[in-house]
C-alpha positions, 0 to 999 in steps of 0.5 A: 126133093129127089126129083128136084135134085135129079132135075138139077143134076140133069141140067148140070150134066147137060151144061157140062156136056155142051161146054166140054163135050167137043174137047173129049173126056180125057182132055176134060178130065185132065183139065178139070179143076177140083171144084168142077170135079166135085160138081161132076162127082155129085152129079154122077152120084145124084144120077146113080142114086 
């Protein structure tokens, strides 16, 4: 289960980096919807734990 969550988190993170990377982190953070922010925070939490 842990590895499945980690794999999903890595896929989401890779998708996010590919999609928003060129815009830069400040731009991305400023324009992030609440839903996107929730996914991002869950991904960071999953990677950190």
